[in-house]
DRENDO-1510 file (C-alpha; in Angstrom, 1 decimal, always signed):
<recs>
REC; n; res; u; v; w
REC; 1; MET; +56.6; -76.7; -33.6 .
REC; 2; PRO; +58.4; -75.9; -29.8 .
REC; 3; GLN; +55.5; -75.1; -27.0 .
REC; 4; PHE; +57.3; -72.4; -24.9 .
REC; 5; PRO; +59.2; -70.1; -27.6 .
REC; 6; LYS; +63.2; -70.0; -27.2 .
REC; 7; ASP; +62.9; -65.9; -25.8 .
REC; 8; ILE; +60.1; -66.0; -23.6 .
REC; 9; LEU; +62.9; -66.6; -19.9 .
REC; 10; GLU; +64.5; -63.8; -21.4 .
REC; 11; PRO; +63.8; -61.2; -19.4 .
REC; 12; THR; +62.4; -57.8; -21.8 .
REC; 13; THR; +61.8; -55.1; -19.4 .
REC; 14; ASP; +63.6; -54.3; -16.3 .
REC; 15; PHE; +60.8; -54.2; -12.6 .
REC; 16; PHE; +62.4; -51.4; -10.1 .
REC; 17; PRO; +59.6; -51.1; -7.3 .
REC; 18; SER; +59.3; -47.2; -5.7 .
REC; 19; ALA; +60.5; -46.4; -3.0 .
REC; 20; PRO; +57.8; -47.4; +0.1 .
REC; 21; THR; +56.0; -44.5; +1.5 .
REC; 22; LEU; +55.3; -43.1; +4.9 .
REC; 23; TRP; +51.4; -42.5; +5.2 .
REC; 24; ALA; +50.0; -40.9; +7.7 .
REC; 25; PRO; +46.1; -39.5; +7.8 .
REC; 26; PRO; +46.0; -36.0; +7.8 .
REC; 27; GLN; +47.0; -33.5; +11.0 .
REC; 28; ALA; +43.8; -31.4; +12.1 .
REC; 29; PRO; +46.1; -27.8; +12.4 .
REC; 30; THR; +46.6; -27.2; +16.1 .
REC; 31; ARG; +46.1; -24.8; +18.4 .
REC; 32; PRO; +48.6; -23.6; +20.9 .
REC; 33; PRO; +47.8; -24.0; +24.6 .
REC; 34; VAL; +45.8; -21.0; +26.0 .
REC; 35; ASP; +44.7; -20.9; +29.4 .
REC; 36; SER; +41.1; -21.3; +29.4 .
REC; 37; GLU; +40.7; -18.7; +32.5 .
REC; 38; THR; +42.6; -15.8; +29.8 .
REC; 39; ILE; +39.2; -16.2; +26.9 .
REC; 40; ARG; +36.8; -16.1; +29.9 .
REC; 41; GLU; +38.0; -12.6; +31.3 .
REC; 42; TRP; +38.8; -11.1; +27.6 .
REC; 43; ALA; +35.6; -12.4; +26.4 .
REC; 44; ARG; +33.7; -11.1; +29.3 .
REC; 45; ALA; +35.3; -7.8; +29.4 .
REC; 46; ASN; +34.8; -7.8; +25.2 .
REC; 47; GLY; +30.8; -8.9; +26.2 .
REC; 48; HIS; +30.0; -11.8; +25.5 .
REC; 49; GLN; +28.2; -14.5; +27.7 .
REC; 50; VAL; +30.5; -17.5; +28.9 .
REC; 51; SER; +30.1; -20.1; +31.1 .
REC; 52; SER; +32.8; -19.9; +34.3 .
REC; 53; SER; +33.7; -23.7; +33.5 .
REC; 54; GLY; +33.5; -26.4; +30.7 .
REC; 55; ARG; +34.1; -25.7; +26.5 .
REC; 56; ILE; +34.5; -22.2; +25.6 .
REC; 57; PRO; +32.2; -22.2; +21.7 .
REC; 58; ALA; +34.3; -21.9; +18.7 .
REC; 59; ALA; +33.0; -18.4; +18.4 .
REC; 60; ILE; +34.2; -16.7; +21.0 .
REC; 61; ARG; +38.0; -18.6; +20.7 .
REC; 62; GLU; +37.8; -17.3; +16.8 .
REC; 63; ALA; +37.2; -14.3; +18.3 .
REC; 64; TRP; +39.6; -14.1; +21.1 .
REC; 65; GLU; +42.0; -15.5; +18.3 .
REC; 66; SER; +41.3; -12.3; +15.6 .
REC; 67; ALA; +42.0; -9.7; +17.7 .
REC; 68; ARG; +44.4; -11.0; +19.3 .
REC; 69; SER; +45.8; -10.7; +15.4 .
</recs>
């Protein structure tokens, strides 16, 4: 009895590697650049309290964006 069968080295199936895909982490939607002073002026004119410097709160930015739509 042979130690290995005769057909052990014969290919039975073909192997084709898949094409490589480049993975990139998901990107957060980007907002178009806007002058923050424009948003501050709008906020003050519409009764919102906003500081004269620093980050504009998201709620005010969202209100400004919805008013522009």
